[in-house]
N, C-alpha and C positions, 0 to 999 in steps of 0.2 A: 492649463486645464483644459480639456475636451469639452465643447458644447456641442448640444445637438437643437439646432435651430428650425423653427418650422413657421411659412406664411401661410396666413389665412388665402382662402381661395378668391378673395377679392384683388390680392396682388399677384395672380397668376399671370405669367406672360408668354408669347410664343417665341420659339428659339428659331424657328425660320424666319421670322421677319414677315411673316404672312400671315393674315387674320384668320383664314380658314383651313390652312393646311399645318395643322400642328404637328409636329414631331417630337417636343419635348416640353415637359412642363417643370417648373423648379417651383417647389413649394417651402423655400427658406428666404429670408431677407438678403439683400447685397452683402456682401461680405467686404468690410470696410479696411483699408491697409492699416489705420490707427487703432482698430480694435481686435487684431488677428493675432493670436499666440502662432507656437510654432506648429500646432495642429488644429485644426477646426473641422467639424463634420458638418455637412450639409445633406439634408432630406430632399431627394428630388423624384420626380415620377416621370417617365417615360410614357407618352400616349400617342395614340393615333397616328403613327409615321407613314407618311406617303413619299417621302424624298430621301433617295440614296445617298446620305451624307453620314460624315462620321460623327462620333460623339463629340470630340473636339472641335469640328466644326461647328457643330449645333450650339454648344455652350461658348463659343466665340460670337457667333451671331446674335446671341440673346441678348450682349449689351449691357446687362447688368453687373456682371462681375468685373471688380477691380483689375487693373492690370497686373498687379502682383499676385494675384490668383495664376497667371499663366507663367509667371517667372518661376514659381514654386512648382515644387514636383508633387503631382496631385493623384489620387487613384479615387475610382469609384467602387464601392461595395454595395454588393446587394443587400437590402435591410434584412429581409426575412429568410434568407437562405440558410441552411446548416449542412454542411460546412460553408463559411462565409465564401462568396463567389466574388472575385475582382473582374472587373470590366475594363479592357484595355481602351485607350484613347482612340484608336482607328478602328474601333469596329462601328459597322453599320448601326443607324439608330432603329432601322426597320425591324431588328430583331430583338427589340428591347421594350415592345409595346407595353404600356401599362405598368411598368415594373418600378419598384421604390428603392433610391439607391442612398447610399452616404457617401459623402465627398470628403476624402481625408487629404488634407493637404499638409506637406512638410516643407521646411526652409531648405533651399540647395544650399550644398556645403560651399565655404568660401572659395574652395577650388573649381566650382562649376561656374561657368560663365553664364551669366543669364543671356537670355534670349529675348528678343522683342515681342510682345505679344501680337499675334496674326490680327490683321484687321476685319472686322465685321464684314462678311459677303467676299473675303479674298478666297481664292483657290488655295487651300492650305496644302494638298497633296495633289500628285498627278493621278489619273485612274489606276495606274498601276500600281500605286502606294496604297491606295485606298482599300486594296485587297490583299495585302500582304503585312508580315512582320518581320521584324529583324531578330534573329536568334544568335546568340554570341557562339564563335567558334574559337576552339582553343587552339595554340599553335604554339609548340616548344622550339626555343631555338636549341641549336647543340653548341653554344658557345657558354664557355664558364666564365664568371667574373675574376677578378684577380685576387679575391680572398678566397677563391675554389668554390665559392658557393653554388649550390644545383642552380641549373637554369629554372628561370620562371617562365611561367605560361603567358602568352600573350594572346588576347582575344579580339578576334575581328567579326565583326557583323557579316550574317548570312541572311538575305531575304529570302524567305519561303512565301512563294507565290500563291495567290487564292487563299491566303491562310485565315482571311476573315469568315469564310464560310464554312472552313474547317472547324473554326475555333466556336464557331454558332452551334454546328452539330455535337462537337463533344460536349460543351458545356450542357446542353440541354440533354444529352444522354447521359452525362454523370448526375445531374439532378434527379433525373428519372431512375437511375440504378441507387443511389442515396436512398430516395422514397422507398423504392422496393427492397432493399437490405433492412431498413428499419422495419418494415411491415414483417418481413420473414423472419428476422431474429428477435423483434417484440421489442426493439431499442427505440426509446423517444429522441434520443440524440445522436448524432454521427460520431461523436466520441465513443460511444457506447459500441457500434458498429466496428468501430478500429479494436477496440478493446476484444469483441468477440473474434474477430479475423486474427487476432495475434495469439489464440489459443492453440496449444499444442496438438494439432490434429496430424500435422506432420511426423515423419519418422526420426525415432530419436535411436541413434547408433552408438551413443557413448558409452553405454555399458558392455559393449561389445568390441571395443576398439583395443583394448588390453591382450598383448600377444598371449599371456598364459590363457584367457578365456576363449580367444580364438583357437589356439592349439588344442585346448579341451574338447571345445566343439567338433573340432575336426576328428579327434579321436572317437567321440561317440556317434559321428557320422557313419563311422562302420556298421552300426546297427541299423542304418535305415536301408530300406530296400524298395525296388519299383516292384509293385504288384501288377501283374498281367492275367486279368480273367478274359481268356481267349474268346473273342466274339462278344463281349460285354463291355468291359470297360478297363481303362488303366487308372492307377492310382499309386499310392505311396503305403508302405507299412514299416513297422520295426521290430525288432526282434523283442520281445517283453521278457521273458523267462525261459531257460532252457533250450527247447527247440521251437516254443511257440510264438507267434507273431500277432502283433495286433494292428489291423485297418479298421476302414469304415464298411459298415453291412450295406450301405447305397452303391458299392462298386459292383455288387452282386443284382443289381436291378436294371432293366432296361425295357424302356417301352411300359412301364407299370407291371414288369412281370420280375419276380425275384428267381435267381437260378439256384436257389436251395430250398429243397422241399421239408415237409414237416417233420421228417426224421434226420435232418442235417446233413442230407447228402449233396454234394455241390454237382451240378448237372453241367459244368463246363471245365475244361482244364484250367489249372493256375498254376502261375510260377512265380517266384521271387527271384529277383535279381540284386546283390548287394554291392556288386562292382561297377556300375555304370555311372562312371564318374569322368572320364575322358572321353571327349566327342570321337577321337579317332582310335578309341578302343574296340579291337574285334573279339577279343577271346573275354566274352561277356558269361559268367558262369550262372544259368538259370537252375535254380533248385525248385524241385516239382515241390507242390502242396497236397498233401493228403486229401481225398475227396470228401471224407466225414470232417464236418465242421465241429469245431469243440464248443463254441457258444457262437449263438447270432441273434442280437437283440436290436430292435428298430421301432421306435416309436416314444412312448412315456413309461417311466416307471412308475413304482407304486407312490412314489413321493411327487409325481407329475413333472419330472424332471427328463428333458430329451435325452435319449439314449439310440445311438446309431454306430454299433460296433460288431465285429467278428472277430473272433480267434481262432487262428488257423495252425495247422500242424505241419512241419515242415518233413518231406521225406527223408533228407540227410540233415544231421546236425552241424549247423554253421558255428563257426569259429570264433562269432563276434561276441560281444558281451551283452547279455541281455540289459534293458533299461528299468526294469521294474525297481532296483534298488535305489535309481535316482528318481523316483516318483516323489512329487511333493505336493501341498495343497498348493492351488493358485493364487498369486497375490492380486489384489484389486488394481493397483497402478505399477507402471515401471515398464521397463525393456522386456521384449521377448524376441526370440529368435526360431524361426521356421527352418526346417531341412525337410526337401523333399523332392519330387521328380514331377515338376510342371509340364502338363503336354506330353507325359511320356519321354521328356528328355532325360538330360544328364541330372546327376544330384546337384541342387543347388541350395542356397541359404538364403535368408532375408531378413535381417534385424528389424524390427519395428515397434510400436508402442501401443501398450493397452489402450484402449478405450474404453473409460469408466462408464459404467451403467447408466450414470444420469446425463453423459453427454451421447448416448447413443442416438437420441433424436436430432441433436445438432449435427450429427456427422452425417445423417439422411439428408438434412436440409441444405447442407453446404454443397452437394452435388447437385442439386436442382436449382432452377431458376437462372441457368445459364442460356437457354434458348429453348423453343418449345419441342424440337425434334429429341433433344437428350432428355428433357422431362418426360416425353412418352415414353421413351425407351426404360428409363428408370421406374418410372411408375408400373410399366408393365412388369418388370422384373420383380417389383415389389408384390403386385398382384399373383403373380405365378409362383411365389414364395411367402404366401399371406399366413400361412401357419407358422413359419420361421420369424417371420416379422414381429408378428403377435407374441411369440415367446420371447423373443430378444427385449420386447418393450414393458413386458410384465415387471413391476417392481421387486419382484424374488427371482428374477432370471438368475440363472448361475453360470450361465455360459461366459466365456471368455471372449472380448470382442477387439479387433484391431483392423489396421488397414495394411494390405500386404500385397504383393505383386505375383505372388504363386497361387494361380487359379485351377483351372481344370487339369486333373492330373495330380494335385497336392493333397488331394482328399486322404486323410491317414496320416499327415506327416505330425511327428513329433514337435511340440512347442516347448521349447526350453526358456527358462527364466534368467537373469543376469547371473545367477550362480550355477549355471547349467543343470540346474534339475529340470526334470519331465514333469511340466503342470497341465498338459492338455493335449488333446488330439485335434488338429486342424479337422474340419468337417463339413463346410460350405460358406456361401456367400450370397450376394445378389448380382449376378453377372449380368451384362448386357454387351452388346456389340456398337462400338463407334470408333472406326478406324482400329478393329483389334478388339480383342475381348478387355473388358474393365468390369469393376465390381465396385460396388457402393461401399459395402462394409462387409468383414468376415470375420467367421466366429469358429470356436473350439470348445469342445465338450471337455470339462475338469478330467483329468485322468482318474483322480479318487472316485467321481461318480463311475466310472467305467468300472474299475476294480471292484468296488462295493458291490455292482449288480452282477458281476462275474461270479464273485465268491460266494455270493447267496445262490446264485444259480448251479456252482459245484456242490455247495451243501446240500441244496434240494435234491439232487441226483446221486448225492453221497459218493461223488467222485473222488475218493480216498487219494488216488495216483495225483492228479493235478492239485489237490490241496496241498498235499506233502512238499512237490516240487515247488509250488507257488510259495509256501511259507518258507521253506529254507533259503530260497533267493530272495524274500522280502526283509529276512532278519539281517540281513549283510548292510541294510540302509538305515539312515537315521529316520526319517519319516515314515517309509515303508513299515518299519519294525513297529513304530506306534499304531500304523494301520492295522497289524495282525493283533496287538494289544485290544484296540477297539473290535475287533472280530470276534476275538473271543468273547468279550463282555456282550456283545449282540447274542451269540449262541446261549448264552447263560440268560439273559433277560427274556430272549424269546423262546425259550427252551421247549422243545417237544422230543419226546422219546427218540423221534428218526433223526434227530441231530447227534446223537451218540457216536456215531463213527466218524462225522467229521469234526468232532469236538476232540476226540481221542488222537486222531491222525495229526492236527494241529498242534496239539499240545505237545505230544511225542516228538514232533519236529523242533518243538521251542526248547525242550529239555536237552537237545542234542547242542544247542548255539550256548556260547559262553556267557550270554548276558541273561541266561533263563532266570538264574537267582532273583535279580532285580525285578523282573516281570512278574515273577511269581509272588514277590512281596509286594508289588503293586496292586497285583490281584487279589491277593487276600485282605489288604487293607479295604480295596473297593468292596467287597463280597461283604464283609464286616459291618460297613457303614449302610448297606441295602438292607433293610429289613425285609423287604419284598423278597427278595433274592435268597434270604434264608428262610422265609415262610415258604417260597416253591420248593425247596429242597424236602420239605415235610408233606408236600401234596401227594397222595396216592398216585402211583404211575410215574413218578418221577425217582426212582430208585436208581437208576442208572446215573442221574446227576449227582445224588446224594453221594453215591459209591465213588464216582469221578472226584469230588471233594475231598472226600477222605482219604482216598487212596493217595492223592498228590498233596495231602496236607494242606488243603486251602481253606479247609476249617477243621475243628475238632469235634468230637462227639457232641460235647456239652454246648456248643454253640449252635448246633441244630436243636436244641432245647432251650433257645433264646438266650445262652450266656454269650454276651457279645465282647468277650475279653479274647483278644487276639492269640494264636497259639504260638510259642516260641519253637524255633527251629531245635 
């Protein structure tokens, strides 16, 4: 059983053999051979060094330790360090001033030949040995045994010169690093730091390693294009439905000026290129974008959610399939994959992992503290994007965050989940320059946030043509079909007479779809369960809504008079 022994101050003794020039003090009694188990611990304090001698020399010159101590294998461990820090016997005592250690002794194996204890005052090591350590070097023989066993590695010691000074520097730096990490990550112990660092901040490509998923993503990548706003910016976009493409609104902003006027006219030439994939490809097909923008929203919506999108119309109809039917609510965790044109280059993919909202602060912290220069660059980037930083740090933030290598030029890229559903549109990050462009963390706006604001705008404009095309495409997808159902409920709940054309256009498109009977039944059940909806039908001025309900058999006349029985087909 291990013991921790401590000697009173009256028994302190010099290790140097000199009265005034102390290099080390032992605060434990002399270890006697007849009372020592396999392992015993001593507590000692290194103090006021002024002699360039090693730890082993100092301990030997002390004269109080039994000879068996030096026959055994022993190690010094710093008492208060976290993690425990061992000290080699050939380290100079002048770097261990006033530190307290535990001595751990272990019996040598029977196969180990005991060495005679060095005499006090003897020159234990030559000058070049006091500043070096020996490291094992592996050497594998090419010969095999008679039994055909693989060759065994043989280890030969290699001397590293001046290693004592190197050890001294590294150990002091490591102690400072551990202290800094504890403070930064608010951990009390080193084990907590290790647990934190083992967190999955890195990229997880596991969900995108299946051949089926890769092939599907390559097929869907045909709908991704490079957007070139001539003289302003380059970015990425993707075909959403029909011949309308979705991208970021900030692609039209340069030096604080938007190149889209209040009437939705683009004052710069815009093109979309879908086949920029091969670096040597010269036959690129640029499709012109119409100068009249369909929708342009930048800022915060009625629910204080960040919006930054533009819907553009192509001059020619592209043969690619729109991604609207693959839209889906964003997951809170898991893998995602971006497809875009970073730097205006060829189309690229980048599988990565969602950084959960609760871990965004840690994601920012892990990038800082490396050196003062990088801290300054990162803090400057955060200050320049303070609004976005505060947005991501809000507890009710809806943005999707991750770590990607697609930076400038990738804005507007679709973000796919592990089921190849489009969950968001890549929008921005916190870039800084350090041997190239880097970014602390990146974020995307959920696609459903964009679609909701887009449909409301089309509804307010009574743009029946766009609503019809959008609904027809959305009804072919599972999640986008539910989106249309919820949009109809929104029209009824927030009903205004001006919504009549939009509601009629959407519903007529629904009735063309093979699943319209199921949606009608769901709407009928919902309407009957909502007393406020039935009451709204009776309000003067809402005759168009009442007429719509009766005409499409969503309610019967008796239900408008508070009869809650559903009508049979």
